[in-house]
C-alpha positions in Angstrom: 19.1 15.2 -8.6 21.2 14.7 -5.4 23.5 11.6 -5.8 23.0 8.8 -3.2 25.9 6.6 -1.9 24.9 3.6 0.1 28.1 3.9 2.1 27.0 7.1 3.5 24.1 7.7 6.0 23.0 9.5 8.8 22.3 9.0 12.6 18.9 7.6 11.8 20.3 4.8 9.6 20.7 2.1 12.3 17.1 2.5 13.6 14.7 -0.1 12.6 12.0 1.5 10.4 8.2 1.4 11.1 6.1 -0.8 8.5 3.1 0.9 7.8 0.3 -1.0 5.9 -3.1 0.1 4.4 -6.4 -0.8 5.9 -9.4 -0.1 3.9 -11.7 -1.6 6.5 -11.8 -3.3 9.8 -10.9 -6.7 8.5 -8.0 -5.5 6.6 -6.8 -3.6 9.6 -6.7 -6.8 11.5 -5.0 -8.7 8.6 -2.2 -6.0 8.4 -1.5 -6.5 12.1 -1.7 -10.4 11.9 0.9 -10.2 9.1 3.4 -7.9 10.8 2.5 -4.3 10.3 3.9 -1.9 13.1 1.1 0.6 12.2 -1.9 1.0 9.8 -3.5 3.9 8.2 -7.2 4.2 7.7 -9.7 6.6 6.5 -13.3 7.5 7.9 -16.3 8.1 5.7 -15.3 11.7 4.9 -12.0 13.8 4.4 -10.1 10.8 3.2 -8.1 10.5 -0.2 -9.8 7.0 -0.8 -13.6 7.9 -0.7 -14.3 4.7 -2.7 -12.7 2.3 -0.2 -15.2 0.9 2.4 -13.6 3.0 5.1 -14.5 3.1 8.7 -17.7 4.2 10.4 -17.1 5.9 13.9 -17.8 2.7 15.8 -15.5 0.7 13.5 -12.7 3.2 13.9 -12.9 3.0 17.7 -12.8 -0.7 17.6 -9.9 -0.9 15.1 -7.9 1.5 17.2 -8.6 -0.5 20.5 -7.7 -3.7 18.6 -4.4 -2.3 17.3 -3.4 -0.7 20.8 -4.0 -3.9 22.6 -1.4 -5.4 20.4 1.0 -2.5 20.8 0.4 -1.3 17.2 -0.6 2.2 16.0 -3.4 3.7 13.8 -3.0 6.8 11.7 -6.3 8.3 10.3 -6.2 10.1 7.0 -8.0 13.6 6.7 -5.8 14.5 3.8 -8.3 15.8 1.0 -7.7 19.3 -0.5 -10.6 20.8 1.5 -13.3 23.0 0.3 -15.3 25.4 2.5 -18.1 23.0 3.1 -15.7 20.3 4.4 -15.0 22.8 7.3 -18.7 22.5 8.6 -18.2 19.2 10.5 -14.4 19.2 10.8 -14.1 20.3 14.5 -16.5 17.5 15.7 -14.6 15.0 13.5 -11.1 16.0 15.0 -12.4 15.9 18.5 -13.9 12.5 17.8 -10.3 11.3 16.5 -8.8 12.6 19.7 -11.4 10.8 21.8 -10.7 7.4 20.2 -6.9 7.9 20.6 -5.8 8.0 17.0 -2.0 7.9 17.1 -1.9 10.6 14.4 -4.0 12.3 11.8 -2.7 12.9 8.1 -3.4 16.2 6.8 -2.4 17.9 3.5 -4.5 21.2 3.6 -2.9 24.1 5.6 -6.2 25.2 6.8 -7.2 21.8 8.2 -3.7 21.5 9.6 -4.1 24.9 11.6 -7.6 23.9 12.8 -6.3 20.5 14.0 -3.4 22.1 15.9 -6.0 24.3 17.7 -8.7 21.6 18.3 -6.5 18.5 19.1 -3.1 20.0 20.2 -2.0 16.8 21.8 -2.6 14.6 18.8 0.3 14.0 16.3 -0.1 15.6 12.9 1.4 13.9 9.9 1.9 15.8 6.6 0.4 13.8 3.7 2.2 13.1 0.4 -0.7 15.3 -1.0 1.1 18.2 0.4 3.9 17.7 -2.0 6.9 17.9 0.2 9.8 17.7 -2.1 12.6 19.7 -0.4 14.1 20.3 3.0 12.7 23.8 3.2 9.1 22.6 3.0 9.9 19.8 5.5 11.4 22.5 7.9 8.3 24.8 7.3 5.8 21.9 8.4 8.2 21.1 11.4 8.2 24.7 12.5 4.3 24.6 12.5 4.3 21.6 14.6 4.2 18.6 12.3 5.6 15.3 13.9 6.2 13.7 10.4 6.2 14.3 6.6 5.2 11.8 4.1 7.6 12.8 1.3 6.4 13.1 -2.5 6.9 10.0 -4.5 8.9 12.1 -7.0 12.0 12.2 -4.8 15.3 10.3 -5.4 17.3 8.7 -2.4 19.7 11.3 -2.5 17.1 14.1 -2.2 15.6 12.2 0.8 18.9 11.8 2.4 19.6 15.6 2.1 16.3 16.4 3.8 17.0 13.8 6.5 20.3 15.5 7.2 19.1 18.8 7.3 15.8 18.5 9.2 16.8 16.0 11.9 13.9 16.3 14.5 11.0 15.4 12.1 10.1 11.9 11.0 10.3 10.8 7.3 7.8 8.5 5.8 7.9 7.3 2.3 5.9 5.0 0.0 8.0 1.9 -0.7 5.3 -0.2 -2.5 2.2 -0.1 -4.4 0.4 2.0 -7.2 2.0 5.1 -8.7 0.2 8.1 -10.0 1.1 9.7 -13.3 0.3 13.1 -11.7 2.7 15.0 -9.3 2.1 13.2 -6.0 -1.3 12.4 -6.9 -2.6 15.8 -7.5 -4.7 15.1 -10.7 -7.4 17.0 -12.5 -8.0 14.4 -15.3 -10.8 12.4 -13.3 -12.7 15.5 -12.4 -12.6 16.7 -16.0 -13.7 13.2 -17.5 -16.0 11.9 -14.9 -16.7 14.7 -12.4 -15.0 12.7 -9.7 -12.5 14.8 -7.8 -9.2 13.0 -7.3 -8.2 15.6 -4.7 -11.2 14.9 -2.6 -10.7 11.1 -2.5 -12.8 10.2 -5.6 -10.3 9.5 -8.3 -11.7 7.2 -11.1 -8.2 6.4 -12.1 -8.3 7.6 -15.8 -4.6 6.9 -16.2 -5.7 3.2 -16.2 -8.3 3.7 -18.9 -8.0 2.4 -22.5 -7.7 5.3 -25.0 -8.9 4.9 -28.6 -6.1 4.2 -31.0 -5.4 7.1 -33.6 -2.5 8.3 -35.5 -2.0 11.1 -33.1 1.2 11.5 -30.9 2.3 13.4 -28.0 5.6 15.3 -28.6 7.6 17.1 -25.8 8.7 20.4 -27.4 12.2 20.7 -25.9 13.4 17.2 -26.1 11.4 16.3 -29.3 10.5 12.9 -27.6 7.2 11.6 -29.0 4.9 9.1 -27.5 2.5 7.6 -30.0 -1.1 7.2 -29.2 -1.3 4.2 -31.5 -0.7 1.2 -29.3 -2.5 -1.9 -30.7 -6.0 -3.0 -31.4 -6.8 -2.7 -27.6 -5.8 0.9 -27.2 -3.0 2.8 -25.6 -1.9 3.1 -21.8 0.6 6.0 -22.0 -0.4 7.2 -18.5 -0.1 3.8 -16.8 2.8 3.6 -14.4 4.0 0.2 -13.1 3.7 -0.3 -9.4 6.5 0.7 -7.1 8.6 -2.1 -5.4 11.5 -1.5 -3.3 11.8 -4.8 -1.4 15.3 -5.3 -3.0 16.7 -2.0 -1.7 15.8 -2.1 2.1 19.5 -0.9 3.1 19.2 2.1 0.7 15.9 3.2 2.2 17.3 2.9 5.7 20.4 4.7 5.1 18.5 7.5 3.3 16.9 8.3 6.9 13.5 6.9 6.0 11.8 6.1 9.3 8.4 4.6 8.0 8.1 2.3 5.1 4.6 2.9 3.7 2.6 0.4 1.6 0.0 1.8 -0.8 -3.4 0.0 -1.1 -6.4 0.9 1.0 -8.6 -0.1 -2.1 -6.8 -3.4 -2.3 -7.9 -6.9 -1.1 -7.1 -8.4 2.4 -4.9 -10.7 0.3 -2.9 -8.0 -1.1 -2.7 -6.4 2.4 -1.4 -9.7 4.0 0.9 -10.8 1.4 2.6 -7.6 0.8 2.9 -6.8 4.5 4.5 -10.2 5.3 7.1 -9.9 2.4 8.3 -6.6 3.8 8.1 -7.6 7.5 10.3 -10.6 6.7 12.7 -8.5 4.6 13.0 -5.8 7.4 13.5 -8.4 10.1 16.0 -10.4 8.2 18.1 -7.4 7.3 18.3 -6.4 11.0 19.1 -10.0 11.9 21.9 -10.3 9.4 22.4 -8.2 6.2 24.0 -11.2 4.5 20.7 -13.2 5.3 18.7 -10.3 3.7 20.8 -10.2 0.6 20.6 -14.0 0.2 16.8 -14.1 0.4 16.0 -11.1 -2.0 14.9 -13.6 -4.8 12.5 -15.1 -2.3 10.9 -11.8 -1.3 10.7 -10.8 -5.0 8.9 -14.1 -5.8 6.5 -13.5 -3.1 5.5 -10.1 -4.5 5.1 -11.8 -7.9 2.3 -13.6 -6.4 0.3 -10.4 -5.8 -1.6 -8.6 -8.5 0.4 -5.8 -9.9 0.9 -3.7 -13.2 4.6 -4.9 -13.1 7.3 -3.4 -10.9 9.5 -0.4 -10.8 11.7 1.4 -8.3 10.0 4.8 -9.2 12.1 7.8 -8.8 14.4 6.4 -6.0 17.3 5.9 -8.3 16.5 8.9 -10.7 14.0 9.9 -13.1 11.5 7.4 -14.4 11.7 6.2 -18.1 9.6 4.5 -20.5 10.5 1.1 -19.1 8.8 2.2 -15.8 5.6 2.5 -17.5 3.1 -0.3 -18.5 2.0 0.5 -22.1 0.5 -3.1 -22.6 -2.8 -2.7 -20.6 -2.1 -6.1 -19.0 -2.9 -4.4 -15.7 -2.9 -7.1 -13.0 -0.1 -9.5 -13.6 -0.1 -12.3 -11.0 1.0 -15.9 -10.8 -1.4 -17.1 -8.0 -5.0 -16.2 -7.2 -6.5 -15.7 -3.9 -8.7 -18.4 -3.0 -10.0 -18.2 0.5 -9.3 -16.9 4.1 -9.3 -18.7 7.4 -11.8 -17.3 9.9 -11.1 -19.7 12.7 -9.9 -23.2 13.5 -11.1 -26.1 15.6 -7.9 -27.8 17.2 -9.9 -30.8 18.2 -11.1 -31.8 14.9 -8.3 -30.1 12.7 -10.7 -28.5 10.5 -10.6 -24.7 9.8 -13.6 -22.5 8.9 -12.8 -20.9 5.5 -14.5 -18.1 3.5 -14.1 -18.5 -0.2 -13.0 -15.8 -2.6 -12.3 -17.8 -5.9 -13.4 -21.1 -7.0 -11.3 -24.3 -6.0 -12.0 -27.9 -5.7 -10.8 -31.3 -4.4 -7.4 -32.4 -5.9 -6.3 -28.7 -6.2 -3.0 -28.0 -4.9 -2.9 -24.7 -2.8 -0.4 -22.7 -1.0 -1.3 -21.9 2.5 0.0 -18.2 3.2 0.5 -18.1 6.9 0.1 -14.9 9.0 2.8 -16.3 11.2 5.3 -19.0 10.2 6.2 -20.6 7.0 3.9 -21.0 4.1 3.3 -24.5 2.8 1.6 -26.4 -0.1 -1.5 -28.5 0.5 -3.5 -30.9 -1.7 -7.2 -30.6 -0.9 -8.5 -34.2 -0.3 -11.5 -33.3 1.9 -14.0 -30.5 1.9 -17.3 -29.9 3.8 -20.1 -27.1 3.7 -20.6 -25.1 6.8 -23.2 -27.7 7.8 -20.8 -30.4 7.7 -21.9 -32.2 4.4 -19.0 -33.4 2.2 -18.7 -31.3 -0.9 -16.4 -31.5 -4.1 -15.8 -27.8 -4.9 -16.4 -24.3 -3.5 -17.8 -22.4 -6.6 -19.9 -19.7 -4.7 -18.5 -16.3 -3.9 -17.8 -16.1 -0.1 -19.1 -19.5 0.4 -18.4 -20.8 4.0 -16.6 -24.2 4.0 -14.5 -26.4 6.2 -11.1 -27.7 5.3 -8.7 -29.9 7.2 -5.6 -27.8 7.1 -2.9 -26.5 9.6 -4.3 -23.0 9.7 -5.1 -20.0 12.0 -7.3 -17.1 11.7 -6.3 -14.7 8.7 -4.2 -17.4 7.1 -5.0 -17.5 3.3 -5.3 -20.0 0.4 -3.9 -19.2 -3.0 -3.3 -21.2 -6.1 0.0 -22.8 -7.0 1.2 -21.6 -10.4 4.5 -21.3 -12.2 6.0 -17.7 -11.8 5.5 -15.8 -15.1 8.6 -14.6 -17.1 8.8 -10.8 -16.3 8.3 -8.7 -19.6 11.4 -6.8 -20.7 11.8 -3.4 -21.8 14.0 -2.4 -24.9 14.0 1.3 -24.4 
């Protein structure tokens, strides 16, 4: 792989990168923007690589784009499946709709879809999805020459390789995933889901078989040339040899910038509004702190990392950015949602006169609990619940019901969130 030297860089290195957050529905779009995203990426009910997400109906998409634009933010719409013939039947109308609602860009991986989009919506920017497997500067130049405004590079690239692409193809934007789930297949192109469950990962219906438990046996997988063997016998629960840890590059913001990456993409259209808000805020703070003072950013790295430990994950890795992934970058344990704090509730509104906030519950909490208020804007703080009321004003002692409407006297604004206060878990270590 091409070596990478942090002391080097290109002309793009001083430009503040875009922070691009996932939005699986209208609520998460608004949460992402509240917590500091510069842009969000969404999908419609068809042609999107996350068919199992709620996604956006046409009216919701229009509302979401208007909401974002009114706040100076952008919305990119994914139409990035590996299309079959039937997918082209309504594609022209769909592309015209995206143009009519002023989508800032359309994400595409299929060359046929790309060429049709160029013809139908020539004024709309086209971004090349990671599903297109752009792993070299020649591919990036190919898409640039066809008219693409941006390439979302494959996850399998090192920083050195990205730097080389940035240096050789200067007039195309570079976007890269910096946080979230990793796929064991090359840039997400996987056939296992289709084979096992008749759900085509390349058409947005992946059942994530890489997260499944596989029955223990005495078998092993051996790579012929290296002789490296992976045992399928894990423990009494099964084996998880396909299960990658999640990507986390918050400690390496300067490296990403100096490699010429102009858009930092967070994975997670299937994740909760809590994930969207907490991860977006952590990266927003890290980017802003770095551009305010690199020394401040370096000093606060433990804080950013601690914030991301409070979000469900499979453990964290830096992926391929610093070289090939190893056994330590995979989670063989099956403990696939490590977290030290649980999402309890989201603020739907506040009454400044009474000091009460209207809250929608997500997990049970009660009087006497110490909770942390995750602020969309401003510093988080810890609060002990001493008073709770139901939506009719009657005093209650706990909130045990899913999505229960309650009133709490806290310093909160819409989209602030409540989470449990708990000690940070000691990270697992890898001996390999």
